[in-house]
C-alpha positions as CSV (number, residue, x, y, z in Angstrom):
1,M,63.2,15.0,138.0
2,F,65.9,16.7,140.1
3,Q,65.3,20.0,138.4
4,M,61.6,19.7,138.9
5,L,62.0,19.1,142.6
6,E,64.4,22.1,142.7
7,N,61.7,24.3,141.2
8,I,59.1,23.0,143.5
9,N,61.2,23.8,146.6
10,R,62.4,27.1,145.4
11,R,61.7,30.1,147.7
12,P,60.4,33.0,145.6
13,A,60.9,36.6,146.6
14,P,58.0,38.1,148.6
15,W,55.0,38.6,146.3
16,E,57.1,37.6,143.2
17,F,54.2,35.6,141.8
18,Y,50.5,36.2,142.4
19,T,47.9,33.6,141.5
20,A,45.2,34.0,144.3
21,R,42.4,34.5,141.8
22,D,43.0,31.0,140.4
23,L,41.3,29.6,143.4
24,W,38.1,31.4,142.6
25,T,38.0,31.3,138.8
26,D,39.1,27.7,138.1
27,A,35.9,25.7,137.4
28,Y,36.7,22.8,139.8
29,T,38.3,24.7,142.7
30,S,35.7,27.5,142.6
31,E,33.1,24.8,143.1
32,R,35.0,23.4,146.1
33,M,35.4,26.9,147.5
34,L,31.7,27.6,147.2
35,A,31.0,24.4,149.1
36,F,33.3,25.6,151.9
37,H,31.5,29.0,151.9
38,L,28.2,27.3,152.3
39,D,29.2,24.9,155.1
40,E,28.0,26.8,158.1
41,T,29.8,24.4,160.5
42,V,33.3,25.4,159.7
43,D,35.6,28.5,159.3
44,A,36.9,27.9,155.8
45,A,36.2,30.2,152.9
46,S,33.7,32.0,155.2
47,R,33.2,32.1,158.9
48,N,30.7,29.6,160.4
49,G,27.1,30.5,160.3
50,G,26.8,31.3,164.0
51,F,29.7,33.8,163.9
52,I,28.2,35.5,160.8
53,D,24.9,36.0,162.6
54,R,26.7,37.5,165.6
55,S,28.8,39.6,163.3
56,V,25.9,41.0,161.4
57,E,24.1,41.8,164.7
58,W,27.1,43.8,165.9
59,I,27.6,45.6,162.5
60,A,24.0,46.6,162.4
61,A,24.1,48.0,165.9
62,H,27.6,49.7,165.6
63,F,27.0,51.3,162.3
64,E,23.3,52.0,162.8
65,V,22.4,50.0,159.7
66,G,18.8,50.6,158.5
67,A,16.8,51.6,155.5
68,G,19.0,53.6,153.2
69,T,22.4,52.6,154.7
70,K,24.7,52.1,151.7
71,I,27.2,49.2,152.2
72,A,29.8,47.8,149.8
73,D,31.0,44.2,150.6
74,F,34.4,43.7,148.9
75,G,35.0,40.0,148.4
76,C,31.3,39.2,149.1
77,G,31.5,35.5,148.1
78,P,28.0,34.0,147.9
79,G,26.5,36.9,149.7
80,L,26.4,35.6,153.3
81,Y,26.8,39.0,154.8
82,A,25.2,41.0,152.0
83,A,21.9,39.1,152.2
84,R,21.7,39.4,156.0
85,L,22.3,43.1,155.9
86,A,19.9,43.6,153.0
87,R,17.2,42.0,155.1
88,R,17.7,44.8,157.5
89,G,17.0,47.4,154.8
90,A,20.6,48.2,153.8
91,Q,21.4,49.0,150.2
92,V,24.1,46.5,149.5
93,T,26.6,46.2,146.7
94,G,28.7,43.0,146.6
95,I,31.8,42.6,144.6
96,D,33.6,39.3,143.9
97,F,35.5,37.8,140.9
98,S,34.1,34.3,141.4
99,A,31.4,33.8,138.8
100,R,30.1,30.8,140.7
101,S,29.8,32.7,144.0
102,I,28.1,35.7,142.4
103,E,25.6,33.4,140.5
104,Y,24.7,31.7,143.8
105,A,24.3,35.1,145.6
106,R,22.1,36.5,142.8
107,D,19.9,33.4,142.9
108,V,19.4,33.9,146.7
109,A,18.6,37.6,146.3
110,Q,16.1,36.9,143.5
111,V,14.3,34.2,145.5
112,E,14.0,36.5,148.6
113,G,13.4,39.6,146.6
114,L,16.4,41.4,148.1
115,P,17.5,44.5,146.1
116,I,21.2,43.7,146.2
117,R,23.6,44.7,143.4
118,Y,26.2,42.0,142.8
119,V,29.2,42.8,140.6
120,Q,31.3,40.0,139.2
121,Q,34.7,41.8,139.0
122,D,38.1,42.0,140.6
123,Y,37.6,44.5,143.3
124,L,41.0,46.0,142.6
125,T,39.5,47.4,139.4
126,F,36.1,48.3,140.8
127,Q,34.8,51.8,140.0
128,T,31.4,53.4,140.7
129,D,29.7,56.8,141.1
130,E,28.0,55.5,144.2
131,R,29.2,56.6,147.6
132,F,28.9,54.3,150.6
133,D,28.5,54.7,154.3
134,L,30.4,51.5,155.0
135,V,32.8,49.3,153.2
136,M,33.5,45.8,154.5
137,M,36.4,43.4,153.7
138,I,36.0,40.3,155.9
139,M,37.8,37.0,156.3
140,C,41.3,38.6,156.2
141,D,41.0,39.3,152.4
142,F,43.2,42.4,152.9
143,C,46.1,40.1,154.0
144,A,46.1,38.2,150.6
145,L,47.0,41.4,148.7
146,S,50.5,42.6,148.0
147,P,51.6,46.1,149.3
148,T,51.1,47.6,145.8
149,Q,47.6,46.0,145.6
150,R,46.7,47.2,149.1
151,E,47.7,50.7,148.2
152,K,45.6,50.7,145.1
153,L,42.6,49.2,147.0
154,L,42.8,51.9,149.7
155,R,42.7,54.6,147.1
156,T,39.5,52.9,145.7
157,L,37.9,52.7,149.2
158,H,38.7,56.3,149.9
159,T,37.0,57.3,146.6
160,V,33.8,55.2,147.0
161,L,33.2,56.2,150.7
162,R,31.3,59.3,151.6
163,P,33.0,61.8,153.8
164,G,33.2,60.2,157.3
165,G,32.4,56.8,155.9
166,A,33.8,53.7,157.6
167,V,35.9,50.7,156.7
168,L,35.6,47.4,158.6
169,L,38.3,44.8,157.9
170,D,40.1,42.0,159.7
171,V,43.7,40.8,159.5
172,Y,46.1,38.2,160.7
173,S,48.3,39.2,163.7
174,P,52.0,38.9,164.6
175,A,51.0,36.1,167.1
176,A,49.6,34.1,164.2
177,F,52.9,34.7,162.2
178,T,54.9,33.3,165.1
179,R,52.8,30.2,165.2
180,R,53.3,29.4,161.6
181,A,56.2,27.0,160.7
182,E,58.1,26.4,157.5
183,T,57.2,22.9,156.2
184,A,57.4,20.8,153.1
185,T,54.6,18.3,152.5
186,Y,53.8,15.9,149.7
187,G,50.8,13.7,149.0
188,A,48.7,12.0,146.4
189,G,45.5,14.0,146.1
190,L,46.8,16.6,148.6
191,L,44.0,18.3,150.6
192,D,41.5,15.4,150.0
193,G,41.2,16.0,146.3
194,F,40.7,19.7,146.6
195,W,42.8,20.7,143.5
196,A,41.4,18.5,140.7
197,S,38.7,15.9,140.0
198,A,41.2,13.6,138.4
199,P,44.2,11.9,140.2
200,Y,47.1,14.3,141.0
201,Y,50.1,14.6,143.2
202,G,50.5,17.7,145.4
203,F,53.4,19.5,147.1
204,L,53.0,22.2,149.7
205,N,55.9,24.4,150.7
206,V,55.4,26.9,153.5
207,F,57.9,29.8,153.5
208,K,58.2,32.5,156.1
209,Y,59.6,36.0,155.5
210,P,60.3,37.5,159.0
211,A,61.5,40.9,157.7
212,E,58.2,41.4,155.7
213,Q,56.0,39.5,158.1
214,V,54.7,37.4,155.2
215,V,53.9,33.7,154.8
216,L,53.6,31.9,151.5
217,D,51.8,28.6,151.1
218,K,53.1,27.4,147.7
219,Y,51.1,24.6,146.2
220,T,52.5,22.6,143.2
221,I,49.9,20.4,141.6
222,V,51.1,17.7,139.2
223,E,48.4,16.2,137.0
224,A,48.6,13.8,134.1
225,D,48.5,16.6,131.5
226,R,49.8,19.7,133.4
227,T,51.7,21.0,136.3
228,R,50.7,24.2,138.0
229,T,51.7,26.3,141.0
230,V,49.4,28.3,143.2
231,Y,50.9,31.0,145.4
232,N,48.9,31.9,148.5
233,W,50.5,34.9,150.2
234,L,49.4,36.2,153.5
235,Q,50.6,39.5,155.1
236,Y,50.5,39.6,158.9
237,F,49.9,43.0,160.6
238,S,50.5,44.6,164.0
239,P,48.1,47.3,165.0
240,E,50.8,49.8,164.4
241,T,51.7,48.6,160.9
242,L,48.0,48.4,159.9
243,T,47.3,51.8,161.4
244,G,50.2,53.3,159.4
245,E,49.1,51.7,156.2
246,L,45.6,52.9,156.6
247,A,46.7,56.4,157.5
248,A,48.8,56.6,154.3
249,G,45.6,55.8,152.5
250,G,43.7,58.6,154.1
251,F,42.0,56.7,157.0
252,E,42.0,57.1,160.7
253,V,41.7,53.9,162.9
254,V,39.0,54.6,165.5
255,T,38.5,51.1,167.0
256,L,40.6,48.0,167.5
257,L,38.6,44.8,168.0
258,A,39.3,41.1,168.3
259,D,37.0,40.3,165.4
260,V,34.3,41.7,163.2
261,A,31.7,40.6,165.7
262,G,32.8,43.3,168.1
263,A,34.8,41.3,170.7
264,L,37.4,43.1,172.7
265,F,40.9,43.4,171.2
266,D,43.2,40.6,172.3
267,P,46.9,41.1,171.4
268,G,47.7,37.4,171.7
269,A,45.0,36.3,169.3
270,D,45.6,35.2,165.7
271,E,43.5,37.9,164.2
272,F,42.2,41.4,164.9
273,A,39.8,43.8,163.3
274,V,39.7,47.6,162.8
275,V,37.1,50.2,162.2
276,A,38.6,53.1,160.3
277,R,37.0,56.4,159.1
278,K,37.7,58.3,155.9
279,A,39.7,61.3,157.0
């Protein structure tokens, strides 16, 4: 028991383990995540419905979305953005590795007759001959990737964008990093039964890495027949570090915003968004 507790409370090196996709591919947790996506009253797996509506209004105006605009939504989930943009005439491709989310998105598109192409795939391995006017990566997905993964992703985005094409993404800020605290929490059925349908015990260790501006939420889930650990890493960016990373990937930041609905940049907020152009 002592050694088990030692392992539970061990602080790994930054990005030492990566299990983010387990949230979206496990049969039970992917069902719970889809429910969070579809709850329009909360900011959970997706933004709340009112924010998404405002965001799509701003995106459509800022990027002059209309018939023939080609958009790729990386991490599209159940298509909440993709469907709204397709209703405005955009040609949308949505990429996500959650089979459950993609199935839901395809059903909506079929019922409404929306010509959206949905791809169930890890967007880190996505390839296509299509060239897009706009690539979106919303809900701070960029922050959940390691430096190596982000570098690979930016190469992909640079390839799939037409010359002068744009990237829209949002990230967590240094202010949000400061407000995080290291904690250790234990509970039966941790997070209201989120992790399994059968009884379990859950441990949550929050580790901060100031030099790297990274936070790890490390979940250890102890069930009757197995014990598993889920590592949820989050990178926090300043405008300068994000601008530098994008520049190294061949992009020029042209606009800093508070969010992907076009609000004015606020340096004290927990998040910010950028519009970057392919150089």
